N, C-alpha and C positions, 0 to 999 in steps of 0.2 A: 351536722355531718362532718366527720373527720376525714379529710382528703389525704390519703397516705402519700408519702414522698414519691413512691413508685409511680403514682399517677402523673407526677410532674416530670418524670424521666430522670429522677434523682434517687440515689440510695441515701439512707439516713446515716450511714457510716458503719464500718465493720465493728462487730463486737470483738473485744480483745483487751489486752493490757493498756492500750491507749484510750480506751473509752472512759470519758470523765463525766458525761452528761446523761442524766436519767430523764427520759422523755416518756411521761405517762399520759396516754390519751384519756380524755374524760368523755365517756360516752353517755348518750341519752340525757344531755343537758339542753333544756329549751328555756329561752327567756320568757318573761311575762309578756303576753301580747293581748291585743284586743279580742282574740278568739279564745283566750284561756278561760276555761270553765270556772265559774265562781268557786266550785268545790276544790279546784286545783290551785288556786292562787296562793293559799297559805302553804300547802306542801311545797310548791315551787320556790316560794320565798325562803322557806326553812332549808331547802336543799342548797340554795345559794349561801345562806348564812353559814352552814356547815363547811362549804367549800371555801368561802372567803375569810372567815374569822375563826381563829383558834380558841378552844376553850382555855380557861385559866389553869395553869399548872399548879401542882401541890404547893410550890414555893411562892405562889401568888404572881408569877410572871407569865407572859405569853408573847408570842410574836405579834407585832403590829401589822396592820394591813394598810397598804398605800396604793395609790393609783398614779400612773403617769398619763396625763390627759393632754390631748392636743387641741389647743384653742383654734387651730386652723380648720378643724372639722366639727368642733363643738360650738354652736352658735352662742355668743355672749358668755363664754366661759369665765373670763375675768370678773364680769359683773355677777355671775352666779356664785363664784367663790367668795366674793366680798360679803355676801349675805348668808353664806352657808354655815358660818361658825365652825369651820374645820381648818386645821393648820394647813397652810398651803404656801407655796413659793414658786415663782417662775424660775426656770433654769437660766434665763437670760438676765443679765444685770446691766446697770449703767445705761449707756446710750442705746445699746441693743434692746434693752427692755423698753425704753421709752418709745422706740421706733417700731418694734415688732411684738411687744408683749401680748397684743390681742390676737396674734396668730402663732404663739410660741407654745412649747411644752411646759406643763406645770406639774409639780409634785404635790399630791394631796393626801393627807392622812384620813382614811375612811373610818367611819364609825358605824357600828351595828344599827340597823333600822333607821339610818339617816335618809333624808329625802334624796340626796345625791346618789347614795348607794342603790336605792330603789330605781332611780333613773337609769343607772348603768346596767341593770338587769332587765330593763323593759324596752320593748321595741317602739318604733316611732308612732305606732297607732295608739299608744297610751300616752297620757300627758307627760311631756318632757322626756320621753324615752330616748335613750342614746345608743342602745345596742346596735342598731342598724348602721350607725355612723362609724363603728369600729374605732372608738375614740382613743384607745391606748391599751396599756397593759396593767395588770395588777401585780403587786409585789407583796410578799410576806417576809418580814425581816425582824431580827432582834435589834438592829441598829436604830438609834433614835433619829428623829426627823433630820436634824442638821447633818449627822454623819451620812445618812442615806442620800440626802441632797448633794453633798459634796462628792460622794462616790459616783452617783449616776450622771452628774453633770459632766464628768470627765469624758463621757462617751458620746456627748452630743457633737463633738468635733474629733475627727480622725484624720490620720495622714495616709496618703497613698504611697506607693513604692518609691516615688520620686521626692517625697517629703512635703508635698502640697497638702495644706489643711482643707478639709471638706466638712460640711455640715452633714450629720448622719442622723436620720430619724429612726433610731433603733426600735422605737415603740410603735411604729406605723405598720398596720396590717394592710394587705395580706403579705407583702413581700418581705419587709425587714423582720417581722415576727416569724415568718416561715424560715428565713435564713438563720435566725437564732436557734430554732429547733433542730437545725442541721449541724449543730456544734461538734458532733463526733466525726464529721467528715474530715479527712486529714488537712485539707486546705483551710478549714473553718476553725480549727482548734484555737489557734493563736488569735483569731478574730473575735470569737465569742466567749472563750473561757475567762478572760479578765473581768467580765461583767459580773461573774459569780464569785464574790469575795470569800476567801478561805477563812477570814476573820469572823464570818457569820455562817457556820455550817448549815443552819436551817434556812438559808436564803432561798426563796422560791419565787419563780415567775409563773404567773397564770396567764395563758393566752386564751382569750375567749372571743373567738372570731366566727364568722359565718362558715368557714371551712376548716377551722382548726381549733379544737378545744383541748388544751394540753397543760400539764404541770411540768415545769422544768426545774430540776435541782442538781446541784453538784454531787457526784458520787463521793461518799466519805473517803478521805485519804488522798484525794487527787488535789493537784495544785495548778494554778494558772501559770502560764509562761511569764518569765520575769521582764516583760516589756509590754508596752501599750499595743492595742490592736493596730494592725497595718492592713490597709486595703490593697492587698496584692492583686496581681492580674488574675490569679486563680480564684481568689475570693470574688473579684468583680465578675468573672465568668459565671460562677455559681449563682450570684445574685441576679445576673442578667437572665440566666435560664429560669430561675424561679419566677421572675417578672413575666417573661414570655409565656411560661406555662400557666401562670395564674390568669393572665389575660385571655389565654385560649379557653380556660375553664369558664370564664365569664361569657365568652362568645358561645360556648356550648349551651349555657343556660338561656341566652338570648335566642338561639336557634330553636331550643325546645318550645319556647313560647311562640315563635313564629310558625312552626310546623304543627302546632297543636290542632288536632282534628283533621289533618291532611295526610296522616300516615298511620297504619295499623301497628307500627313498631312500638314496643314498650320503651319508656324513658331510659331504663337501665341498658337496653340493647343499643339505643341511639348513642348514649354516652360512651359505651365501649367502642362502637364502630368509629366514632369521631376521634376518640383519644388515640387509637392506633394509627390514625392518619397524621397526627400532629407533627411528628419529627420529619416525615417526608415533606410536608408543606414547608417547614422551615428550611430543610436542606435545599429545596429548589428555589428558595428566595421569596416565598410568600410571607411577609412580615406585617404588612399593614392590616389594621383591624378590619377595614371594610372589605378588603380582598378575602381574608380568611372567613369573614362572616358569610359572604356569598358562596364560597366553596363548601362550607358546612351545610348550608341550606340545600345546595344542589346535591350533596352527598346523601342527605336524608331523602329528598324527593325523587332523585334520579338514580340513586345507587341501589345496592351497595357497590362500591368501587366504580363509581360512574366515570371516573377519568379513564379507566381502562376499558370499560364495557359499553358505555353509552354510545349509541350511533356507530357501532363497529369501530370504536377507537378514535373517532374524530376528535374528541376532547383532548385525548393524549397527544394527537398530532398538532393540535392548535397550541398546546403548551410548549411542545418541543420546538416549534417554529418561531415562537415569540422571542424577541430580543430582551424584553423587559417584562416583569410580572404584571404591570398594569396593562400591557398590550395583550397578554394572555387572557386576563379577566375580561377586557373589553371585547376581544374576539369571541370568547365563549358566549358572552351576552348577545352579541350580534347573531351568532349561530342559533342559539336557543330561541331568540325572538323570531328569526326567519322560519324556524321550524313551527313555531306557534302560529305564525301567519299562514303557512302552508296548510296546517291542520284546519284552521278556521275556514280557509277558502275551500278546502276539500269538503268539509262538512256542509258549507253553504251550497255547493254544487249538488251534493247528494240530496239535500233537502229540496232542491228545486227540480230534481229529476222525478217525473211522474211515476 
């Protein structure tokens, strides 16, 4: 599923002379899973081979395929790489490597039909599958291993507008990778563009995540700004909005599982109804996951527009009178519980009436 930026309340950036990033969505891509039919295993693997690895050019050269993998989400990644017989190196060195190498990012040169490559395109219900963990990003580049390691390592630390150095997980899905795909937005150009070197015109980033499968490349003739990326307040706001919207999408999926069998509404209708409520929830101060989760379930089971319509607007009045969001949620729960008790008592009285 490719979740378009508009679903997150963001535009991808205006088309025009300042557009430098080509974002091509990859549709109909599914990893190998425990339910993959035997007849589909080889075609699926072949599809990924075509996507991940270039054929050899007439001059005998081709781009190499690399992965930036996060040991913080991949169990025992350093140990796995030690026995993988693949060129690899941690982005951390010296004391930082000694202390945190087991949870650090690593650059790995992938090879066709290697066990690790197969693990990256397999879900967790297959032996060693890593797809569900969203372990990192795939790069295709003409740079050799050392040059690519040097280039990518520069972006693990960035400065904010005040000059403070921060660790930045640019390979991390779903937030950082989504932010990278928004590189055409005016505030994001200086932040994302330097990662795509003009010295390697064919440099390609593959984002293969649960909600975003895309190929990112620099548009020929464009050039990065002559400075390192800065985490400006505008960039920070965009990343924050991406994070909040992604978390909201996760809560929609949780809601769908919770209300399964309890509503006649189709999943697509439920997603639409809940998405159009998101910005209003944020504006009135509902940020906590547990608060939003309850509101979403109530919207499905009591809605639509239960805040305005349920019990003649009582819910809206409760929210308006609460001083804090947690008070509103608590008072709504009290009201709904009291209603349930009254209905149960009424049903008991009716059952007892001759």
